[in-house]
DSSP file (Angstrom, degrees, kcal/mol; ACC not computed):
  #  RESIDUE AA STRUCTURE BP1 BP2  ACC     N-H-->O    O-->H-N    N-H-->O    O-->H-N    TCO  KAPPA ALPHA  PHI   PSI    X-CA   Y-CA   Z-CA
    1    1 A M              0   0    0      0, 0.0     2,-0.5     0, 0.0   124,-0.2   0.000 360.0 360.0 360.0 129.5   78.6  100.8   65.6
    2    2 A T        -     0   0    0    122,-0.1     2,-0.2   123,-0.1   122,-0.1  -0.818 360.0-146.7 -96.1 128.6   81.0   98.6   67.6
    3    3 A S        -     0   0    0    120,-0.6     2,-0.3    -2,-0.5   122,-0.1  -0.561  12.4-157.7 -91.5 159.8   84.5   98.3   66.4
    4    4 A T        -     0   0    0     -2,-0.2     2,-0.2   118,-0.1    41,-0.1  -0.927  21.3-104.6-135.8 161.5   86.6   95.1   66.8
    5    5 A W        -     0   0    0     39,-0.4     2,-0.1    -2,-0.3   117,-0.0  -0.572  35.5-125.1 -79.0 143.1   90.3   94.2   66.8
    6    6 A D     >  -     0   0    0     -2,-0.2     4,-2.8     1,-0.1     3,-0.3  -0.468  31.2 -99.4 -84.6 169.4   91.8   92.7   63.7
    7    7 A Q  H  > S+     0   0    0      1,-0.2     4,-2.1     2,-0.2     5,-0.2   0.838 121.9  50.8 -59.1 -42.3   93.7   89.3   64.0
    8    8 A A  H  > S+     0   0    0      2,-0.2     4,-1.6     1,-0.2    -1,-0.2   0.877 111.6  47.6 -61.9 -41.2   97.1   90.9   64.0
    9    9 A Q  H  > S+     0   0    0     -3,-0.3     4,-3.0     2,-0.2     5,-0.2   0.931 109.8  53.4 -63.0 -48.3   96.2   93.2   66.8
   10   10 A L  H  X S+     0   0    0     -4,-2.8     4,-2.5     1,-0.2    -2,-0.2   0.896 108.0  49.8 -58.4 -40.6   94.6   90.4   68.8
   11   11 A R  H  X S+     0   0    0     -4,-2.1     4,-1.6     1,-0.2    -1,-0.2   0.905 113.5  46.5 -65.4 -37.4   97.8   88.3   68.6
   12   12 A A  H  X S+     0   0    0     -4,-1.6     4,-1.3     2,-0.2    -2,-0.2   0.915 114.3  47.5 -66.9 -44.2   99.8   91.4   69.8
   13   13 A L  H  < S+     0   0    0     -4,-3.0    -2,-0.2     1,-0.2    -1,-0.2   0.867 110.5  52.0 -66.8 -38.0   97.4   92.1   72.6
   14   14 A A  H  < S+     0   0    0     -4,-2.5    -1,-0.2    -5,-0.2    -2,-0.2   0.883 112.6  45.4 -66.7 -36.4   97.3   88.5   73.8
   15   15 A A  H  < S+     0   0    0     -4,-1.6    -1,-0.2    -5,-0.2    -2,-0.2   0.753  96.3  95.0 -77.8 -24.3  101.0   88.3   74.0
   16   16 A A     <  -     0   0    0     -4,-1.3    23,-0.2    -5,-0.1     3,-0.1  -0.379  44.9-176.0 -79.0 147.0  101.5   91.6   75.8
   17   17 A D        +     0   0    0      1,-0.1    -1,-0.1    -2,-0.1    -4,-0.1  -0.151  66.9  80.9-126.7  36.8  101.8   92.1   79.5
   18   18 A D        +     0   0    0      2,-0.0     2,-0.3    18,-0.0    56,-0.1  -0.046  50.0 156.3-135.2  33.1  102.0   95.9   79.6
   19   19 A L        -     0   0    0     18,-0.5    18,-2.4    -3,-0.1     2,-0.5  -0.452  18.1-171.6 -69.6 125.3   98.4   97.2   79.4
   20   20 A H  E     -AB  36  71A   0     51,-2.3    51,-2.1    -2,-0.3     2,-0.4  -0.983   9.4-156.2-117.8 125.4   98.0  100.7   80.9
   21   21 A I  E     +AB  35  70A   0     14,-2.7    14,-2.0    -2,-0.5    49,-0.2  -0.826  15.6 178.3-105.6 136.0   94.4  101.8   81.1
   22   22 A S  E     - B   0  69A   0     47,-2.3    47,-1.9    -2,-0.4     3,-0.1  -0.696  11.7-162.5-138.1  83.3   93.4  105.5   81.3
   23   23 A P  E     - B   0  68A   0      0, 0.0     9,-2.2     0, 0.0    45,-0.3  -0.313  38.0 -92.4 -58.7 149.3   89.6  106.0   81.4
   24   24 A Y  B     -G   31   0B   0     43,-2.4    41,-0.2     7,-0.2    43,-0.1  -0.237  38.3-119.2 -58.8 152.0   88.6  109.6   80.5
   25   25 A R    >   -     0   0    0      5,-3.2     3,-2.8    -3,-0.1     4,-0.1  -0.233  47.8 -76.5 -78.4-178.8   88.3  112.1   83.2
   26   26 A E  T 3  S+     0   0    0      1,-0.3    -2,-0.1     2,-0.1    -1,-0.1   0.715 128.4  66.7 -59.3 -19.3   84.9  113.8   83.8
   27   27 A D  T 3  S-     0   0    0      3,-0.1    -1,-0.3     1,-0.1    -3,-0.0   0.536 104.0-129.4 -76.9  -5.2   85.3  116.1   80.8
   28   28 A G  S <  S+     0   0    0     -3,-2.8    -2,-0.1     2,-0.2    -4,-0.1   0.583  93.1  63.2  71.8  12.5   85.1  113.0   78.5
   29   29 A R  S    S+     0   0    0      1,-0.2    -1,-0.1    -4,-0.1    -3,-0.1   0.596  76.6  80.0-132.1 -35.2   88.3  113.9   76.6
   30   30 A T  S    S-     0   0    0     -5,-0.1    -5,-3.2     1,-0.0    -2,-0.2  -0.732  76.2-127.8 -91.7 122.7   91.3  114.0   78.9
   31   31 A P  B     -G   24   0B   0      0, 0.0    -7,-0.2     0, 0.0    37,-0.1  -0.404  24.4-128.4 -61.5 137.8   92.8  110.6   79.7
   32   32 A G        -     0   0    0     -9,-2.2    -8,-0.1     1,-0.2    -7,-0.1  -0.064  46.9 -59.3 -75.2-177.0   93.2  109.8   83.4
   33   33 A T        -     0   0    0      1,-0.1    -1,-0.2   -11,-0.0   -12,-0.1  -0.488  64.9-107.3 -66.2 130.4   96.4  108.6   85.0
   34   34 A P        -     0   0    0      0, 0.0     2,-0.5     0, 0.0   -12,-0.2  -0.341  33.6-163.4 -62.2 135.5   97.6  105.3   83.4
   35   35 A T  E     -A   21   0A   0    -14,-2.0   -14,-2.7    -2,-0.1     2,-0.3  -0.984  16.3-130.4-122.4 124.7   97.1  102.3   85.6
   36   36 A W  E     +A   20   0A   0     -2,-0.5     2,-0.3   -16,-0.2   -16,-0.2  -0.578  39.3 162.0 -74.2 129.8   98.9   99.0   84.8
   37   37 A I        -     0   0    0    -18,-2.4   -18,-0.5    -2,-0.3     2,-0.2  -0.935  41.5 -96.0-141.6 165.4   96.6   96.0   84.8
   38   38 A W        -     0   0    0     11,-0.3    11,-0.6    -2,-0.3     2,-0.3  -0.535  40.8-168.6 -76.6 147.1   96.5   92.5   83.5
   39   39 A S  E     -C   48   0A   0    -23,-0.2     2,-0.3    -2,-0.2     9,-0.2  -0.970   8.0-175.3-136.9 153.5   94.8   91.8   80.2
   40   40 A V  E     -C   47   0A   0      7,-2.3     7,-3.3    -2,-0.3     2,-0.5  -0.980  21.0-134.7-143.4 156.1   93.7   88.8   78.3
   41   41 A V  E     +C   46   0A   0     -2,-0.3     2,-0.3     5,-0.2     5,-0.2  -0.950  30.8 166.7-109.5 132.3   92.2   88.0   75.0
   42   42 A A  E >   -C   45   0A   0      3,-2.6     3,-1.8    -2,-0.5    50,-0.1  -0.989  65.5  -4.1-145.4 135.6   89.2   85.5   75.0
   43   43 A G  T 3  S-     0   0    0     -2,-0.3     3,-0.1     1,-0.3    -1,-0.0   0.793 129.7 -54.1  52.7  33.9   86.8   84.8   72.1
   44   44 A G  T 3  S+     0   0    0      1,-0.3   -39,-0.4   -34,-0.0     2,-0.3   0.603 118.0 100.6  85.1  10.9   88.3   87.4   69.9
   45   45 A D  E <   -C   42   0A   0     -3,-1.8    -3,-2.6   -41,-0.1     2,-0.4  -0.925  70.0-119.5-131.7 155.0   87.9   90.3   72.5
   46   46 A L  E     -CD  41 121A   0     75,-0.8    75,-2.9    -2,-0.3     2,-0.3  -0.788  34.5-175.6 -92.7 132.4   90.3   92.1   75.0
   47   47 A Y  E     -CD  40 120A   0     -7,-3.3    -7,-2.3    -2,-0.4     2,-0.3  -0.950  11.4-176.8-130.9 150.8   89.3   91.9   78.6
   48   48 A V  E     -CD  39 119A   0     71,-1.7    71,-3.0    -2,-0.3    -9,-0.2  -0.940   7.5-158.8-135.5 159.5   90.6   93.3   81.9
   49   49 A R        -     0   0    0    -11,-0.6     2,-0.6    -2,-0.3   -11,-0.3  -0.989  22.6-121.1-136.7 144.1   89.7   92.9   85.6
   50   50 A P    >   -     0   0    0      0, 0.0     3,-2.4     0, 0.0    67,-0.1  -0.777  15.0-144.3 -87.4 125.6   90.3   95.1   88.5
   51   51 A Y  T 3  S+     0   0    0     -2,-0.6    62,-0.1     1,-0.3   -14,-0.0   0.874 103.4  49.8 -54.6 -37.5   92.3   93.3   91.3
   52   52 A N  T >  S-     0   0    0      1,-0.3     3,-0.9    61,-0.1    -1,-0.3   0.229 108.0-135.6 -88.9  14.3   90.3   95.2   93.9
   53   53 A G  G X   -     0   0    0     -3,-2.4     3,-2.0     1,-0.2    -1,-0.3  -0.209  62.0 -17.0  66.1-153.9   86.9   94.3   92.3
   54   54 A P  G 3  S+     0   0    0      0, 0.0    -1,-0.2     0, 0.0    -3,-0.1   0.590 129.0  65.2 -67.2 -10.5   84.1   96.9   91.7
   55   55 A N  G <  S+     0   0    0     -3,-0.9    -2,-0.2    -5,-0.1     2,-0.1   0.450  71.4 120.1 -88.4   0.1   85.6   99.4   94.2
   56   56 A S    <>  -     0   0    0     -3,-2.0     4,-2.2     1,-0.1     5,-0.2  -0.400  65.9-135.0 -64.3 139.0   88.7  100.0   92.1
   57   57 A R  H  > S+     0   0    0      1,-0.2     4,-2.2     2,-0.2     5,-0.2   0.927 104.7  49.0 -67.6 -44.8   88.9  103.7   91.1
   58   58 A W  H  > S+     0   0    0      1,-0.2     4,-2.2     2,-0.2    -1,-0.2   0.906 111.0  51.6 -63.5 -36.2   89.8  103.0   87.4
   59   59 A Y  H  > S+     0   0    0      2,-0.2     4,-2.4     1,-0.2    -1,-0.2   0.920 108.3  49.9 -64.0 -45.2   86.9  100.6   87.3
   60   60 A Q  H  X S+     0   0    0     -4,-2.2     4,-2.2     1,-0.2    -1,-0.2   0.905 111.9  49.4 -61.1 -40.2   84.5  103.2   88.6
   61   61 A A  H  X S+     0   0    0     -4,-2.2     4,-3.1     2,-0.2     5,-0.5   0.898 107.4  54.5 -66.2 -38.9   85.8  105.6   86.0
   62   62 A V  H  X S+     0   0    0     -4,-2.2     4,-2.2     1,-0.2    -2,-0.2   0.911 109.9  47.0 -57.5 -46.0   85.4  103.0   83.3
   63   63 A L  H  < S+     0   0    0     -4,-2.4    -1,-0.2     1,-0.2    -2,-0.2   0.905 117.2  43.8 -65.8 -39.2   81.7  102.6   84.2
   64   64 A S  H  < S+     0   0    0     -4,-2.2    -2,-0.2    -5,-0.2    -1,-0.2   0.951 126.3  26.7 -69.8 -50.6   81.1  106.3   84.4
   65   65 A Q  H  < S-     0   0    0     -4,-3.1    -3,-0.2   -41,-0.2    -2,-0.2   0.762  77.6-158.3 -89.8 -27.3   83.0  107.4   81.2
   66   66 A K     <  +     0   0    0     -4,-2.2    15,-1.6    -5,-0.5     2,-0.3   0.637  68.6  60.1  57.7  15.2   82.7  104.2   79.0
   67   67 A A  E     + E   0  80A   0     13,-0.3   -43,-2.4   -43,-0.1     2,-0.3  -0.981  53.7 117.7-163.0 162.7   85.7  105.4   76.9
   68   68 A G  E     -BE  23  79A   0     11,-1.9    11,-2.7    -2,-0.3     2,-0.4  -0.938  52.3 -62.8 172.8-146.6   89.3  106.2   77.3
   69   69 A R  E     -BE  22  78A   0    -47,-1.9   -47,-2.3    -2,-0.3     2,-0.4  -0.989  30.3-166.7-135.4 140.7   92.8  105.2   76.2
   70   70 A I  E     -BE  21  77A   0      7,-2.3     7,-2.7    -2,-0.4     2,-0.5  -0.941   8.7-154.6-123.0 155.8   95.0  102.2   76.6
   71   71 A R  E     +BE  20  76A   0    -51,-2.1   -51,-2.3    -2,-0.4     2,-0.3  -0.989  31.4 150.4-126.8 122.3   98.7  101.7   75.9
   72   72 A I  E >   + E   0  75A   0      3,-2.7     3,-2.1    -2,-0.5   -53,-0.1  -0.994  58.8   4.8-152.7 142.0   99.7   98.1   75.1
   73   73 A A  T 3  S-     0   0    0     -2,-0.3     3,-0.1     1,-0.3    -1,-0.1   0.849 129.9 -54.7  49.8  41.3  102.4   96.4   73.1
   74   74 A G  T 3  S+     0   0    0      1,-0.2     2,-0.3   -56,-0.1    -1,-0.3   0.549 119.5  98.7  77.6   8.7  104.0   99.7   72.2
   75   75 A T  E <   -E   72   0A   0     -3,-2.1    -3,-2.7     2,-0.0     2,-0.4  -0.935  61.5-139.1-128.7 150.9  100.9  101.2   70.8
   76   76 A E  E     -E   71   0A   0     -2,-0.3     2,-0.4    -5,-0.2    -5,-0.2  -0.884  20.1-172.2-108.2 142.6   98.1  103.6   72.0
   77   77 A H  E     -E   70   0A   0     -7,-2.7    -7,-2.3    -2,-0.4     2,-0.5  -0.994  25.0-135.0-134.6 132.3   94.5  103.1   71.3
   78   78 A E  E     +E   69   0A   0     -2,-0.4    46,-3.2    -9,-0.2     2,-0.3  -0.747  46.3 179.0 -79.4 132.3   91.3  105.2   71.9
   79   79 A V  E     -EF  68 123A   0    -11,-2.7   -11,-1.9    -2,-0.5     2,-0.3  -0.845  33.6-130.4-137.3 165.5   88.8  102.6   73.2
   80   80 A A  E     -EF  67 122A   0     42,-3.0    42,-2.0    -2,-0.3     2,-0.4  -0.882  23.3-149.3-112.9 152.4   85.4  102.0   74.5
   81   81 A F  E     + F   0 121A   0    -15,-1.6    40,-0.2    -2,-0.3    38,-0.0  -0.924  19.7 166.9-121.0 142.7   84.7  100.0   77.7
   82   82 A A  E     - F   0 120A   0     38,-1.8    38,-3.2    -2,-0.4     3,-0.1  -0.978  42.2 -98.8-151.8 146.2   81.7   97.8   78.5
   83   83 A P  E     - F   0 119A   0      0, 0.0    36,-0.2     0, 0.0    35,-0.1  -0.401  48.4-109.9 -61.1 140.1   80.9   95.3   81.2
   84   84 A A        -     0   0    0     34,-2.6     2,-0.2     1,-0.1    34,-0.1  -0.361  29.6-113.5 -66.0 148.2   81.5   91.8   80.0
   85   85 A V    >   -     0   0    0      1,-0.1     3,-1.8    -3,-0.1     4,-0.4  -0.575  25.9-116.0 -84.1 151.8   78.5   89.6   79.5
   86   86 A D  G >  S+     0   0    0      1,-0.3     3,-1.3    -2,-0.2     4,-0.4   0.813 107.8  69.8 -58.6 -32.3   78.3   86.7   81.9
   87   87 A T  G 3  S+     0   0    0      1,-0.3    -1,-0.3     2,-0.1     4,-0.2   0.671 100.2  48.1 -64.3 -17.1   78.6   84.1   79.1
   88   88 A V  G <> S+     0   0    0     -3,-1.8     4,-2.3     1,-0.1     3,-0.3   0.565  84.0  91.3 -97.3  -7.8   82.2   85.0   78.5
   89   89 A L  H <> S+     0   0    0     -3,-1.3     4,-2.7    -4,-0.4     5,-0.2   0.834  85.0  51.4 -61.4 -36.8   83.4   84.9   82.1
   90   90 A D  H  > S+     0   0    0     -4,-0.4     4,-2.2     2,-0.2    -1,-0.2   0.901 112.1  47.3 -66.9 -38.4   84.5   81.2   82.1
   91   91 A A  H  > S+     0   0    0     -3,-0.3     4,-2.1    -4,-0.2    -2,-0.2   0.886 111.9  50.0 -68.3 -37.0   86.6   81.8   78.9
   92   92 A V  H  X S+     0   0    0     -4,-2.3     4,-2.4     2,-0.2    -2,-0.2   0.928 109.3  51.6 -67.4 -43.4   88.1   84.9   80.4
   93   93 A D  H  X S+     0   0    0     -4,-2.7     4,-2.8     1,-0.2    -2,-0.2   0.946 110.9  49.5 -54.4 -47.6   89.0   82.9   83.7
   94   94 A D  H  X S+     0   0    0     -4,-2.2     4,-2.2     1,-0.2    -1,-0.2   0.888 109.2  51.0 -63.0 -38.6   90.6   80.3   81.4
   95   95 A A  H  X S+     0   0    0     -4,-2.1     4,-2.5     2,-0.2     5,-0.3   0.909 111.0  48.4 -66.1 -41.6   92.6   83.0   79.6
   96   96 A Y  H  X S+     0   0    0     -4,-2.4     4,-2.9     2,-0.2    -2,-0.2   0.931 110.7  51.5 -60.4 -47.4   93.8   84.4   82.9
   97   97 A R  H  < S+     0   0    0     -4,-2.8     4,-0.4     1,-0.2    -2,-0.2   0.904 114.5  43.6 -56.9 -41.7   94.8   80.8   84.1
   98   98 A T  H  < S+     0   0    0     -4,-2.2     3,-0.5    -5,-0.2    -2,-0.2   0.921 119.9  38.6 -72.4 -45.9   96.8   80.3   80.9
   99   99 A K  H  < S+     0   0    0     -4,-2.5     3,-0.2     1,-0.2    -2,-0.2   0.860 128.7  29.6 -74.6 -38.0   98.5   83.6   80.7
  100  100 A Y  S >< S+     0   0    0     -4,-2.9     3,-2.1    -5,-0.3     6,-0.3   0.025  75.5 130.4-116.8  26.5   99.3   84.2   84.4
  101  101 A A  T 3  S+     0   0    0     -3,-0.5    -1,-0.2    -4,-0.4    -2,-0.1   0.794  74.4  50.0 -50.7 -37.0   99.6   80.6   85.6
  102  102 A A  T 3  S+     0   0    0     -3,-0.2    -1,-0.3     4,-0.0    -2,-0.1   0.521  90.4 102.0 -83.6  -2.6  102.9   81.2   87.4
  103  103 A S    X   -     0   0    0     -3,-2.1     3,-1.1     1,-0.1     4,-0.3  -0.594  64.4-147.7 -89.0 137.0  101.7   84.3   89.3
  104  104 A P  T 3  S+     0   0    0      0, 0.0     3,-0.2     0, 0.0    -1,-0.1   0.619 100.4  63.6 -72.2  -8.4  100.7   84.3   93.0
  105  105 A Y  T 3> S+     0   0    0      1,-0.2     4,-1.2     2,-0.1    -3,-0.0   0.512  77.5  89.7 -89.8  -8.1   98.2   87.0   92.1
  106  106 A L  H X> S+     0   0    0     -3,-1.1     4,-0.8    -6,-0.3     3,-0.6   0.922  81.7  52.8 -62.1 -46.8   96.2   84.7   89.7
  107  107 A E  H >> S+     0   0    0     -4,-0.3     3,-1.4     1,-0.3     4,-0.5   0.921 105.6  52.8 -62.3 -43.8   93.7   83.2   92.3
  108  108 A P  H >4 S+     0   0    0      0, 0.0     3,-1.1     0, 0.0    -1,-0.3   0.865 104.7  57.6 -55.9 -32.4   92.6   86.6   93.6
  109  109 A M  H << S+     0   0    0     -4,-1.2    -2,-0.2    -3,-0.6    -3,-0.1   0.706 104.9  52.4 -69.8 -19.7   91.8   87.6   89.9
  110  110 A L  H << S+     0   0    0     -3,-1.4    -1,-0.2    -4,-0.8    -3,-0.1   0.489  88.1 107.4 -95.4  -3.7   89.4   84.6   89.6
  111  111 A R  S <X S-     0   0    0     -3,-1.1     4,-2.6    -4,-0.5     5,-0.2  -0.236  88.2 -97.3 -74.9 167.0   87.4   85.5   92.8
  112  112 A S  H  > S+     0   0    0      2,-0.2     4,-2.7     1,-0.2     5,-0.2   0.828 116.0  56.1 -57.8 -40.6   83.9   86.9   92.6
  113  113 A G  H  4 S+     0   0    0      2,-0.2     4,-0.5     1,-0.2    -1,-0.2   0.983 117.1  32.0 -58.3 -63.5   84.9   90.7   92.9
  114  114 A P  H >4 S+     0   0    0      0, 0.0     3,-1.5     0, 0.0    -1,-0.2   0.931 119.1  55.3 -58.4 -42.8   87.2   90.9   90.0
  115  115 A R  H >< S+     0   0    0     -4,-2.6     3,-1.4     1,-0.3    -2,-0.2   0.906 108.2  47.8 -58.5 -45.7   85.3   88.3   88.0
  116  116 A S  T 3< S+     0   0    0     -4,-2.7    -1,-0.3     1,-0.3    -3,-0.1   0.537 109.6  56.1 -76.5  -4.9   82.0   90.3   88.3
  117  117 A S  T <  S+     0   0    0     -3,-1.5    -1,-0.3    -4,-0.5    -2,-0.2   0.125  74.8 145.6-112.6  16.4   83.9   93.5   87.3
  118  118 A T    <   -     0   0    0     -3,-1.4   -34,-2.6   -69,-0.1     2,-0.4  -0.333  32.9-155.9 -62.2 132.4   85.3   92.1   84.0
  119  119 A V  E     -DF  48  83A   0    -71,-3.0   -71,-1.7   -36,-0.2     2,-0.5  -0.931   8.9-145.1-115.0 134.7   85.5   94.8   81.3
  120  120 A R  E     -DF  47  82A   0    -38,-3.2   -38,-1.8    -2,-0.4     2,-0.5  -0.828  16.5-156.0 -93.5 133.1   85.5   94.3   77.5
  121  121 A I  E     +DF  46  81A   0    -75,-2.9   -75,-0.8    -2,-0.5   -40,-0.2  -0.954  16.1 173.2-113.2 124.1   87.7   96.7   75.6
  122  122 A T  E     - F   0  80A   0    -42,-2.0   -42,-3.0    -2,-0.5  -118,-0.1  -0.900  40.4 -91.4-122.3 155.7   87.1   97.6   72.0
  123  123 A P  E     - F   0  79A   0      0, 0.0  -120,-0.6     0, 0.0   -44,-0.3  -0.396  53.5-101.6 -59.6 141.2   88.6  100.2   69.6
  124  124 A A        -     0   0    0    -46,-3.2     2,-0.1   -56,-0.1   -46,-0.1  -0.360  41.8-103.4 -61.6 142.9   86.7  103.4   69.7
  125  125 A A        -     0   0    0   -124,-0.2     2,-0.4  -122,-0.1    -1,-0.1  -0.454  34.6-130.6 -67.4 138.6   84.4  103.7   66.7
  126  126 A Q              0   0    0     -2,-0.1    -1,-0.1     1,-0.1     0, 0.0  -0.747 360.0 360.0 -95.1 137.2   85.8  106.1   64.1
  127  127 A A              0   0    0     -2,-0.4    -1,-0.1     0, 0.0    -2,-0.1   0.485 360.0 360.0 -81.3 360.0   83.5  108.7   62.8
């Protein structure tokens, strides 16, 4: 079962610029060191990209563990990570352009390495 963010959460996530991502360590339970990254909401989902593309350490941990914790907008969430599907990448690009238009770091985030490493973040399914 895949969980989703509710509309109030999505509004808060879209407005926030303070996402810290902590994929679980190898034990699958202990969150790793929080890493601050940019986040955007596109098509009703939360997305992140590694500035350094697929070689980023947190990205490699996301691929391996597929779960972890995020801290954003003053709240912590247990989450699941999955590679974004290709059909949303243009919408994610647009969300980055809108949210981070004034940043000199925007263009690198739209390049092939970060773009190909886009991650969808969803709330962890509750048992």
